[in-house]
DOGU-56944 format. One record per atom (N, C-alpha, C): residue number from 1; residue in three letters; atom name; x, y, z. Coordinates in Angstrom, 2 decimals. Layout:
// residues N
PT  resi  resn  name       px       py       pz
PT   NUM   ALA    CA        X        Y        Z
...
***
This chain:
// residues 149
PT  resi  resn  name       px       py       pz
PT     1   MET     N  -171.02   -66.65   -34.51
PT     1   MET    CA  -170.26   -66.83   -33.28
PT     1   MET     C  -171.05   -66.29   -32.09
PT     2   SER     N  -171.76   -65.19   -32.26
PT     2   SER    CA  -172.54   -64.64   -31.16
PT     2   SER     C  -173.70   -65.57   -30.79
PT     3   ILE     N  -174.22   -66.31   -31.77
PT     3   ILE    CA  -175.28   -67.28   -31.49
PT     3   ILE     C  -174.74   -68.39   -30.60
PT     4   MET     N  -173.50   -68.84   -30.89
PT     4   MET    CA  -172.87   -69.88   -30.08
PT     4   MET     C  -172.68   -69.41   -28.64
PT     5   ILE     N  -172.24   -68.19   -28.47
PT     5   ILE    CA  -172.00   -67.67   -27.12
PT     5   ILE     C  -173.33   -67.56   -26.37
PT     6   LEU     N  -174.40   -67.11   -27.07
PT     6   LEU    CA  -175.72   -67.03   -26.46
PT     6   LEU     C  -176.21   -68.41   -26.05
PT     7   THR     N  -175.95   -69.42   -26.88
PT     7   THR    CA  -176.33   -70.79   -26.57
PT     7   THR     C  -175.58   -71.28   -25.34
PT     8   ILE     N  -174.30   -70.98   -25.27
PT     8   ILE    CA  -173.51   -71.39   -24.11
PT     8   ILE     C  -174.04   -70.71   -22.85
PT     9   TRP     N  -174.40   -69.42   -22.95
PT     9   TRP    CA  -174.93   -68.71   -21.78
PT     9   TRP     C  -176.24   -69.34   -21.33
PT    10   ARG     N  -177.09   -69.71   -22.29
PT    10   ARG    CA  -178.37   -70.35   -21.94
PT    10   ARG     C  -178.14   -71.68   -21.25
PT    11   MET     N  -177.16   -72.45   -21.73
PT    11   MET    CA  -176.87   -73.75   -21.12
PT    11   MET     C  -176.39   -73.56   -19.69
PT    12   ASN     N  -175.52   -72.59   -19.48
PT    12   ASN    CA  -175.03   -72.33   -18.12
PT    12   ASN     C  -176.17   -71.84   -17.22
PT    13   ALA     N  -177.07   -71.00   -17.74
PT    13   ALA    CA  -178.20   -70.51   -16.97
PT    13   ALA     C  -179.12   -71.67   -16.60
PT    14   TRP     N  -179.35   -72.59   -17.50
PT    14   TRP    CA  -180.19   -73.76   -17.24
PT    14   TRP     C  -179.63   -74.58   -16.09
PT    15   GLU     N  -178.30   -74.76   -16.07
PT    15   GLU    CA  -177.67   -75.53   -14.99
PT    15   GLU     C  -177.83   -74.82   -13.64
PT    16   LYS     N  -177.80   -73.51   -13.64
PT    16   LYS    CA  -177.95   -72.75   -12.39
PT    16   LYS     C  -179.38   -72.82   -11.87
PT    17   LEU     N  -180.36   -72.89   -12.78
PT    17   LEU    CA  -181.76   -72.96   -12.37
PT    17   LEU     C  -182.13   -74.32   -11.80
PT    18   ILE     N  -181.50   -75.36   -12.28
PT    18   ILE    CA  -181.83   -76.71   -11.83
PT    18   ILE     C  -180.59   -77.34   -11.20
PT    19   PRO     N  -180.19   -76.91   -10.00
PT    19   PRO    CA  -179.00   -77.48    -9.38
PT    19   PRO     C  -179.24   -78.87    -8.81
PT    20   SER     N  -180.49   -79.30    -8.71
PT    20   SER    CA  -180.78   -80.61    -8.13
PT    20   SER     C  -180.46   -81.76    -9.08
PT    21   VAL     N  -180.10   -81.48   -10.30
PT    21   VAL    CA  -179.81   -82.54   -11.26
PT    21   VAL     C  -178.36   -82.40   -11.75
PT    22   PRO     N  -177.37   -82.55   -10.85
PT    22   PRO    CA  -175.99   -82.35   -11.27
PT    22   PRO     C  -175.49   -83.46   -12.21
PT    23   GLN     N  -176.11   -84.65   -12.18
PT    23   GLN    CA  -175.65   -85.74   -13.04
PT    23   GLN     C  -175.95   -85.44   -14.52
PT    24   LYS     N  -176.98   -84.65   -14.77
PT    24   LYS    CA  -177.38   -84.40   -16.15
PT    24   LYS     C  -176.79   -83.07   -16.64
PT    25   ARG     N  -175.53   -82.99   -16.65
PT    25   ARG    CA  -174.86   -81.76   -17.08
PT    25   ARG     C  -174.55   -81.83   -18.56
PT    26   ILE     N  -175.50   -82.29   -19.31
PT    26   ILE    CA  -175.28   -82.44   -20.75
PT    26   ILE     C  -175.00   -81.09   -21.38
PT    27   GLY     N  -175.80   -80.08   -21.00
PT    27   GLY    CA  -175.60   -78.74   -21.54
PT    27   GLY     C  -174.22   -78.21   -21.20
PT    28   GLY     N  -173.73   -78.48   -19.97
PT    28   GLY    CA  -172.40   -78.04   -19.57
PT    28   GLY     C  -171.30   -78.73   -20.36
PT    29   ARG     N  -171.51   -80.01   -20.65
PT    29   ARG    CA  -170.51   -80.74   -21.44
PT    29   ARG     C  -170.44   -80.20   -22.86
PT    30   ILE     N  -171.60   -79.94   -23.42
PT    30   ILE    CA  -171.63   -79.40   -24.78
PT    30   ILE     C  -170.97   -78.02   -24.81
PT    31   ALA     N  -171.33   -77.20   -23.81
PT    31   ALA    CA  -170.73   -75.86   -23.74
PT    31   ALA     C  -169.22   -75.95   -23.60
PT    32   ASN     N  -168.76   -76.89   -22.78
PT    32   ASN    CA  -167.33   -77.08   -22.58
PT    32   ASN     C  -166.65   -77.50   -23.89
PT    33   GLU     N  -167.28   -78.40   -24.64
PT    33   GLU    CA  -166.72   -78.83   -25.93
PT    33   GLU     C  -166.63   -77.67   -26.91
PT    34   ILE     N  -167.68   -76.85   -26.92
PT    34   ILE    CA  -167.68   -75.70   -27.82
PT    34   ILE     C  -166.57   -74.72   -27.44
PT    35   LEU     N  -166.42   -74.45   -26.16
PT    35   LEU    CA  -165.36   -73.55   -25.70
PT    35   LEU     C  -163.98   -74.11   -26.02
PT    36   MET     N  -163.81   -75.42   -25.83
PT    36   MET    CA  -162.52   -76.04   -26.17
PT    36   MET     C  -162.24   -75.92   -27.66
PT    37   SER     N  -163.29   -76.05   -28.47
PT    37   SER    CA  -163.13   -75.89   -29.92
PT    37   SER     C  -162.69   -74.47   -30.26
PT    38   PHE     N  -163.30   -73.46   -29.60
PT    38   PHE    CA  -162.90   -72.07   -29.82
PT    38   PHE     C  -161.45   -71.84   -29.44
PT    39   ARG     N  -161.04   -72.41   -28.31
PT    39   ARG    CA  -159.64   -72.25   -27.87
PT    39   ARG     C  -158.68   -72.87   -28.87
PT    40   LYS     N  -159.04   -74.05   -29.37
PT    40   LYS    CA  -158.16   -74.73   -30.33
PT    40   LYS     C  -158.04   -73.91   -31.62
PT    41   GLN     N  -159.17   -73.34   -32.07
PT    41   GLN    CA  -159.14   -72.50   -33.26
PT    41   GLN     C  -158.28   -71.27   -33.03
PT    42   LYS     N  -158.35   -70.71   -31.84
PT    42   LYS    CA  -157.56   -69.52   -31.52
PT    42   LYS     C  -156.07   -69.85   -31.52
PT    43   GLN     N  -155.71   -71.03   -31.02
PT    43   GLN    CA  -154.30   -71.44   -31.01
PT    43   GLN     C  -153.77   -71.60   -32.43
PT    44   ASN     N  -154.62   -72.08   -33.34
PT    44   ASN    CA  -154.19   -72.36   -34.70
PT    44   ASN     C  -154.45   -71.22   -35.67
PT    45   GLU     N  -154.91   -70.07   -35.18
PT    45   GLU    CA  -155.26   -69.01   -36.11
PT    45   GLU     C  -154.05   -68.42   -36.83
PT    46   ASN     N  -152.86   -68.57   -36.28
PT    46   ASN    CA  -151.65   -68.06   -36.92
PT    46   ASN     C  -150.94   -69.12   -37.75
PT    47   THR     N  -151.52   -70.30   -37.83
PT    47   THR    CA  -150.93   -71.39   -38.59
PT    47   THR     C  -151.21   -71.18   -40.08
PT    48   ILE     N  -150.17   -71.35   -40.88
PT    48   ILE    CA  -150.30   -71.20   -42.33
PT    48   ILE     C  -150.06   -72.57   -42.96
PT    49   TYR     N  -150.94   -72.95   -43.87
PT    49   TYR    CA  -150.83   -74.23   -44.55
PT    49   TYR     C  -150.46   -74.01   -46.00
PT    50   LEU     N  -149.76   -74.96   -46.59
PT    50   LEU    CA  -149.34   -74.83   -47.98
PT    50   LEU     C  -150.54   -74.81   -48.93
PT    51   GLU     N  -151.65   -75.39   -48.52
PT    51   GLU    CA  -152.84   -75.42   -49.37
PT    51   GLU     C  -153.68   -74.16   -49.24
PT    52   ASP     N  -153.32   -73.24   -48.36
PT    52   ASP    CA  -154.10   -72.00   -48.19
PT    52   ASP     C  -154.15   -71.23   -49.51
PT    53   THR     N  -155.32   -70.73   -49.82
PT    53   THR    CA  -155.52   -69.99   -51.07
PT    53   THR     C  -155.03   -68.55   -50.91
PT    54   LEU     N  -154.21   -68.13   -51.86
PT    54   LEU    CA  -153.73   -66.75   -51.85
PT    54   LEU     C  -154.65   -65.85   -52.66
PT    55   GLU     N  -155.11   -66.37   -53.82
PT    55   GLU    CA  -156.02   -65.59   -54.64
PT    55   GLU     C  -156.79   -66.52   -55.56
PT    56   VAL     N  -157.94   -66.07   -56.00
PT    56   VAL    CA  -158.78   -66.82   -56.94
PT    56   VAL     C  -158.98   -65.95   -58.17
PT    57   ASN     N  -158.68   -66.51   -59.34
PT    57   ASN    CA  -158.85   -65.76   -60.59
PT    57   ASN     C  -160.31   -65.78   -61.03
PT    58   ASN     N  -160.61   -65.06   -62.08
PT    58   ASN    CA  -161.97   -65.00   -62.60
PT    58   ASN     C  -162.47   -66.37   -63.07
PT    59   ASP     N  -161.58   -67.17   -63.58
PT    59   ASP    CA  -161.99   -68.49   -64.07
PT    59   ASP     C  -161.95   -69.54   -62.94
PT    60   THR     N  -162.00   -69.11   -61.71
PT    60   THR    CA  -162.04   -69.93   -60.49
PT    60   THR     C  -160.81   -70.81   -60.30
PT    61   SER     N  -159.73   -70.51   -60.99
PT    61   SER    CA  -158.48   -71.23   -60.69
PT    61   SER     C  -157.86   -70.59   -59.46
PT    62   ARG     N  -157.39   -71.45   -58.57
PT    62   ARG    CA  -156.88   -70.96   -57.30
PT    62   ARG     C  -155.36   -70.95   -57.30
PT    63   LEU     N  -154.79   -69.97   -56.66
PT    63   LEU    CA  -153.35   -69.89   -56.45
PT    63   LEU     C  -153.10   -70.16   -54.97
PT    64   SER     N  -152.42   -71.27   -54.68
PT    64   SER    CA  -152.15   -71.61   -53.28
PT    64   SER     C  -150.72   -71.22   -52.93
PT    65   LEU     N  -150.44   -71.28   -51.65
PT    65   LEU    CA  -149.12   -70.91   -51.16
PT    65   LEU     C  -148.04   -71.82   -51.75
PT    66   LYS     N  -148.33   -73.12   -51.86
PT    66   LYS    CA  -147.32   -74.04   -52.38
PT    66   LYS     C  -147.01   -73.76   -53.85
PT    67   ASP     N  -147.96   -73.13   -54.58
PT    67   ASP    CA  -147.71   -72.77   -55.97
PT    67   ASP     C  -146.77   -71.59   -56.10
PT    68   SER     N  -146.66   -70.78   -55.05
PT    68   SER    CA  -145.86   -69.57   -55.14
PT    68   SER     C  -144.49   -69.70   -54.47
PT    69   ILE     N  -144.20   -70.85   -53.85
PT    69   ILE    CA  -142.91   -71.04   -53.19
PT    69   ILE     C  -141.92   -71.64   -54.19
PT    70   GLN     N  -140.73   -71.09   -54.21
PT    70   GLN    CA  -139.70   -71.57   -55.12
PT    70   GLN     C  -139.17   -72.90   -54.63
PT    71   ASP     N  -139.01   -73.83   -55.55
PT    71   ASP    CA  -138.48   -75.15   -55.23
PT    71   ASP     C  -137.06   -75.23   -55.79
PT    72   ASP     N  -136.08   -75.44   -54.91
PT    72   ASP    CA  -134.69   -75.47   -55.33
PT    72   ASP     C  -134.23   -76.86   -55.78
PT    73   PHE     N  -135.11   -77.84   -55.70
PT    73   PHE    CA  -134.74   -79.20   -56.08
PT    73   PHE     C  -134.53   -79.28   -57.58
PT    74   GLU     N  -133.39   -79.75   -57.99
PT    74   GLU    CA  -133.07   -79.90   -59.40
PT    74   GLU     C  -132.99   -81.38   -59.72
PT    75   LEU     N  -133.96   -81.87   -60.44
PT    75   LEU    CA  -134.02   -83.30   -60.74
PT    75   LEU     C  -132.83   -83.75   -61.57
PT    76   GLN     N  -132.42   -82.96   -62.52
PT    76   GLN    CA  -131.31   -83.33   -63.38
PT    76   GLN     C  -130.01   -83.46   -62.57
PT    77   GLU     N  -129.76   -82.49   -61.69
PT    77   GLU    CA  -128.56   -82.56   -60.85
PT    77   GLU     C  -128.59   -83.79   -59.94
PT    78   TYR     N  -129.76   -84.08   -59.39
PT    78   TYR    CA  -129.92   -85.23   -58.50
PT    78   TYR     C  -129.62   -86.53   -59.27
PT    79   CYS     N  -130.15   -86.64   -60.47
PT    79   CYS    CA  -129.92   -87.85   -61.28
PT    79   CYS     C  -128.45   -87.99   -61.65
PT    80   GLU     N  -127.82   -86.87   -62.02
PT    80   GLU    CA  -126.40   -86.90   -62.36
PT    80   GLU     C  -125.56   -87.30   -61.16
PT    81   LEU     N  -125.91   -86.82   -59.98
PT    81   LEU    CA  -125.20   -87.18   -58.76
PT    81   LEU     C  -125.34   -88.67   -58.47
PT    82   GLN     N  -126.55   -89.20   -58.64
PT    82   GLN    CA  -126.77   -90.62   -58.40
PT    82   GLN     C  -125.97   -91.47   -59.39
PT    83   GLU     N  -125.94   -91.04   -60.65
PT    83   GLU    CA  -125.15   -91.75   -61.66
PT    83   GLU     C  -123.67   -91.69   -61.31
PT    84   SER     N  -123.20   -90.55   -60.85
PT    84   SER    CA  -121.80   -90.40   -60.48
PT    84   SER     C  -121.46   -91.31   -59.30
PT    85   LYS     N  -122.36   -91.41   -58.33
PT    85   LYS    CA  -122.12   -92.30   -57.19
PT    85   LYS     C  -122.02   -93.75   -57.63
PT    86   GLN     N  -122.92   -94.15   -58.52
PT    86   GLN    CA  -122.88   -95.52   -59.02
PT    86   GLN     C  -121.60   -95.80   -59.80
PT    87   GLU     N  -121.20   -94.84   -60.61
PT    87   GLU    CA  -119.97   -94.99   -61.38
PT    87   GLU     C  -118.75   -95.07   -60.46
PT    88   LEU     N  -118.73   -94.25   -59.43
PT    88   LEU    CA  -117.62   -94.27   -58.47
PT    88   LEU     C  -117.57   -95.60   -57.74
PT    89   ALA     N  -118.71   -96.12   -57.33
PT    89   ALA    CA  -118.75   -97.41   -56.65
PT    89   ALA     C  -118.24   -98.52   -57.57
PT    90   ARG     N  -118.62   -98.46   -58.84
PT    90   ARG    CA  -118.14   -99.45   -59.81
PT    90   ARG     C  -116.63   -99.36   -59.99
PT    91   LEU     N  -116.10   -98.14   -60.10
PT    91   LEU    CA  -114.66   -97.95   -60.27
PT    91   LEU     C  -113.90   -98.43   -59.03
PT    92   ILE     N  -114.41   -98.17   -57.86
PT    92   ILE    CA  -113.74   -98.61   -56.63
PT    92   ILE     C  -113.64  -100.13   -56.61
PT    93   SER     N  -114.71  -100.80   -56.97
PT    93   SER    CA  -114.69  -102.27   -56.92
PT    93   SER     C  -113.87  -102.88   -58.05
PT    94   GLU     N  -113.82  -102.23   -59.22
PT    94   GLU    CA  -113.12  -102.82   -60.37
PT    94   GLU     C  -111.65  -102.41   -60.47
PT    95   LYS     N  -111.30  -101.18   -60.15
PT    95   LYS    CA  -109.97  -100.66   -60.46
PT    95   LYS     C  -108.99  -100.66   -59.29
PT    96   LEU     N  -109.49  -100.81   -58.07
PT    96   LEU    CA  -108.59  -100.73   -56.91
PT    96   LEU     C  -108.29  -102.13   -56.37
PT    97   SER     N  -107.08  -102.26   -55.81
PT    97   SER    CA  -106.72  -103.52   -55.15
PT    97   SER     C  -107.51  -103.64   -53.85
PT    98   GLY     N  -107.46  -104.79   -53.24
PT    98   GLY    CA  -108.22  -105.03   -52.00
PT    98   GLY     C  -107.88  -104.06   -50.89
PT    99   ARG     N  -106.58  -103.85   -50.66
PT    99   ARG    CA  -106.17  -102.95   -49.58
PT    99   ARG     C  -106.51  -101.50   -49.90
PT   100   GLU     N  -106.32  -101.07   -51.16
PT   100   GLU    CA  -106.67   -99.70   -51.55
PT   100   GLU     C  -108.18   -99.48   -51.38
PT   101   ARG     N  -108.96  -100.46   -51.83
PT   101   ARG    CA  -110.42  -100.37   -51.69
PT   101   ARG     C  -110.81  -100.24   -50.22
PT   102   GLN     N  -110.18  -101.04   -49.39
PT   102   GLN    CA  -110.48  -101.02   -47.96
PT   102   GLN     C  -110.14   -99.64   -47.35
PT   103   ILE     N  -109.02   -99.10   -47.72
PT   103   ILE    CA  -108.60   -97.79   -47.20
PT   103   ILE     C  -109.58   -96.69   -47.63
PT   104   ILE     N  -109.97   -96.69   -48.90
PT   104   ILE    CA  -110.90   -95.67   -49.40
PT   104   ILE     C  -112.26   -95.79   -48.71
PT   105   VAL     N  -112.74   -97.01   -48.55
PT   105   VAL    CA  -114.03   -97.21   -47.89
PT   105   VAL     C  -113.98   -96.74   -46.44
PT   106   LEU     N  -112.91   -97.07   -45.73
PT   106   LEU    CA  -112.79   -96.66   -44.33
PT   106   LEU     C  -112.57   -95.15   -44.19
PT   107   ARG     N  -111.68   -94.61   -45.03
PT   107   ARG    CA  -111.35   -93.18   -44.90
PT   107   ARG     C  -112.53   -92.27   -45.21
PT   108   TYR     N  -113.34   -92.63   -46.22
PT   108   TYR    CA  -114.40   -91.74   -46.67
PT   108   TYR     C  -115.80   -92.19   -46.24
PT   109   GLY     N  -115.87   -93.23   -45.43
PT   109   GLY    CA  -117.15   -93.65   -44.88
PT   109   GLY     C  -118.13   -94.15   -45.92
PT   110   LEU     N  -117.65   -94.89   -46.89
PT   110   LEU    CA  -118.54   -95.42   -47.92
PT   110   LEU     C  -119.24   -96.67   -47.40
PT   111   GLY     N  -120.41   -96.95   -47.93
PT   111   GLY    CA  -121.12   -98.16   -47.55
PT   111   GLY     C  -121.61   -98.16   -46.12
PT   112   GLU     N  -122.20   -97.06   -45.69
PT   112   GLU    CA  -122.81   -96.95   -44.35
PT   112   GLU     C  -121.79   -96.95   -43.21
PT   113   ASN     N  -120.53   -96.69   -43.50
PT   113   ASN    CA  -119.50   -96.58   -42.47
PT   113   ASN     C  -119.29   -95.11   -42.13
PT   114   GLU     N  -118.77   -94.87   -40.96
PT   114   GLU    CA  -118.38   -93.51   -40.58
PT   114   GLU     C  -116.99   -93.23   -41.14
PT   115   PRO     N  -116.73   -92.03   -41.63
PT   115   PRO    CA  -115.38   -91.70   -42.09
PT   115   PRO     C  -114.38   -91.79   -40.93
PT   116   MET     N  -113.19   -92.28   -41.25
PT   116   MET    CA  -112.16   -92.45   -40.23
PT   116   MET     C  -110.92   -91.65   -40.59
PT   117   THR     N  -110.11   -91.39   -39.59
PT   117   THR    CA  -108.83   -90.72   -39.82
PT   117   THR     C  -107.82   -91.75   -40.32
PT   118   GLN     N  -106.71   -91.25   -40.85
PT   118   GLN    CA  -105.65   -92.18   -41.28
PT   118   GLN     C  -105.13   -92.98   -40.10
PT   119   GLN     N  -105.06   -92.36   -38.95
PT   119   GLN    CA  -104.57   -93.06   -37.75
PT   119   GLN     C  -105.49   -94.22   -37.39
PT   120   GLN     N  -106.78   -94.01   -37.44
PT   120   GLN    CA  -107.73   -95.08   -37.14
PT   120   GLN     C  -107.63   -96.21   -38.15
PT   121   VAL     N  -107.46   -95.85   -39.43
PT   121   VAL    CA  -107.34   -96.86   -40.49
PT   121   VAL     C  -106.07   -97.68   -40.30
PT   122   CYS     N  -104.96   -97.00   -39.96
PT   122   CYS    CA  -103.71   -97.74   -39.80
PT   122   CYS     C  -103.79   -98.69   -38.60
PT   123   GLU     N  -104.51   -98.33   -37.56
PT   123   GLU    CA  -104.68   -99.22   -36.42
PT   123   GLU     C  -105.53  -100.43   -36.77
PT   124   ILE     N  -106.56  -100.24   -37.59
PT   124   ILE    CA  -107.41  -101.36   -38.00
PT   124   ILE     C  -106.66  -102.33   -38.91
PT   125   LEU     N  -105.89  -101.77   -39.86
PT   125   LEU    CA  -105.20  -102.61   -40.85
PT   125   LEU     C  -103.80  -103.06   -40.40
PT   126   ASN     N  -103.34  -102.58   -39.26
PT   126   ASN    CA  -102.00  -102.92   -38.74
PT   126   ASN     C  -100.90  -102.57   -39.73
PT   127   ILE     N  -100.98  -101.36   -40.26
PT   127   ILE    CA   -99.92  -100.84   -41.13
PT   127   ILE     C   -99.61   -99.42   -40.67
PT   128   SER     N   -98.51   -98.86   -41.18
PT   128   SER    CA   -98.12   -97.52   -40.74
PT   128   SER     C   -99.03   -96.46   -41.36
PT   129   ARG     N   -99.09   -95.31   -40.71
PT   129   ARG    CA   -99.92   -94.22   -41.21
PT   129   ARG     C   -99.39   -93.69   -42.54
PT   130   SER     N   -98.09   -93.66   -42.70
PT   130   SER    CA   -97.51   -93.18   -43.96
PT   130   SER     C   -97.86   -94.12   -45.12
PT   131   TYR     N   -97.95   -95.43   -44.85
PT   131   TYR    CA   -98.33   -96.39   -45.89
PT   131   TYR     C   -99.80   -96.19   -46.25
PT   132   VAL     N  -100.64   -95.92   -45.25
PT   132   VAL    CA  -102.06   -95.62   -45.51
PT   132   VAL     C  -102.14   -94.38   -46.39
PT   133   SER     N  -101.36   -93.36   -46.09
PT   133   SER    CA  -101.37   -92.13   -46.86
PT   133   SER     C  -100.95   -92.37   -48.30
PT   134   ARG     N   -99.88   -93.17   -48.50
PT   134   ARG    CA   -99.41   -93.47   -49.86
PT   134   ARG     C  -100.46   -94.25   -50.65
PT   135   LEU     N  -101.05   -95.27   -50.02
PT   135   LEU    CA  -102.07   -96.07   -50.71
PT   135   LEU     C  -103.32   -95.25   -51.03
PT   136   GLU     N  -103.69   -94.38   -50.11
PT   136   GLU    CA  -104.85   -93.52   -50.33
PT   136   GLU     C  -104.59   -92.58   -51.50
PT   137   SER     N  -103.43   -91.96   -51.55
PT   137   SER    CA  -103.08   -91.04   -52.65
PT   137   SER     C  -103.07   -91.77   -53.98
PT   138   LYS     N  -102.51   -92.97   -54.00
PT   138   LYS    CA  -102.45   -93.77   -55.23
PT   138   LYS     C  -103.87   -94.14   -55.67
PT   139   ALA     N  -104.72   -94.56   -54.73
PT   139   ALA    CA  -106.09   -94.97   -55.06
PT   139   ALA     C  -106.89   -93.78   -55.58
PT   140   LEU     N  -106.72   -92.62   -54.96
PT   140   LEU    CA  -107.44   -91.43   -55.42
PT   140   LEU     C  -107.00   -91.02   -56.81
PT   141   ALA     N  -105.72   -91.15   -57.10
PT   141   ALA    CA  -105.22   -90.82   -58.44
PT   141   ALA     C  -105.82   -91.76   -59.48
PT   142   VAL     N  -105.90   -93.06   -59.17
PT   142   VAL    CA  -106.48   -94.03   -60.08
PT   142   VAL     C  -107.96   -93.69   -60.31
PT   143   LEU     N  -108.68   -93.43   -59.25
PT   143   LEU    CA  -110.11   -93.11   -59.37
PT   143   LEU     C  -110.34   -91.83   -60.17
PT   144   ARG     N  -109.52   -90.82   -59.92
PT   144   ARG    CA  -109.66   -89.55   -60.63
PT   144   ARG     C  -109.40   -89.75   -62.13
PT   145   ARG     N  -108.34   -90.50   -62.44
PT   145   ARG    CA  -107.99   -90.76   -63.83
PT   145   ARG     C  -109.12   -91.53   -64.54
PT   146   GLU     N  -109.62   -92.56   -63.91
PT   146   GLU    CA  -110.68   -93.39   -64.50
PT   146   GLU     C  -112.01   -92.63   -64.58
PT   147   PHE     N  -112.29   -91.82   -63.61
PT   147   PHE    CA  -113.55   -91.11   -63.55
PT   147   PHE     C  -113.61   -90.03   -64.64
PT   148   GLU     N  -112.46   -89.46   -64.98
PT   148   GLU    CA  -112.42   -88.39   -65.99
PT   148   GLU     C  -112.41   -88.91   -67.42
PT   149   LYS     N  -112.27   -90.21   -67.59
PT   149   LYS    CA  -112.27   -90.78   -68.96
PT   149   LYS     C  -113.60   -90.62   -69.63
***
């Protein structure tokens, strides 16, 4: 690093000795690039990367930061959840009537919809809120019973 600084000083001194050639500031441009590189390194000196080596064993195997971080992702739970979602979608389409299916989809935001309140659902379907509540309760009971089989 001290060699680089000495080189930069020499480049700046050269420019001061020959002021009649301002167009040929090649040394100044190089010095500027080197200084910008130093600044960038200084900005990133506190950056930690997952590939950073924490320690090297005798057999040259490396331990990186990503090897030492706990991963909470559980593949089995994720697969079970996906299977449950598929099963629920199948039960909704097979076991519920058209209106019950519509209420469940609207109320719980299934199929890329936003979840809605019972009041919003009753306004869309032009039925009373109490009827929406009864149909929703009946549909949930059917789904729960079928899902637990």
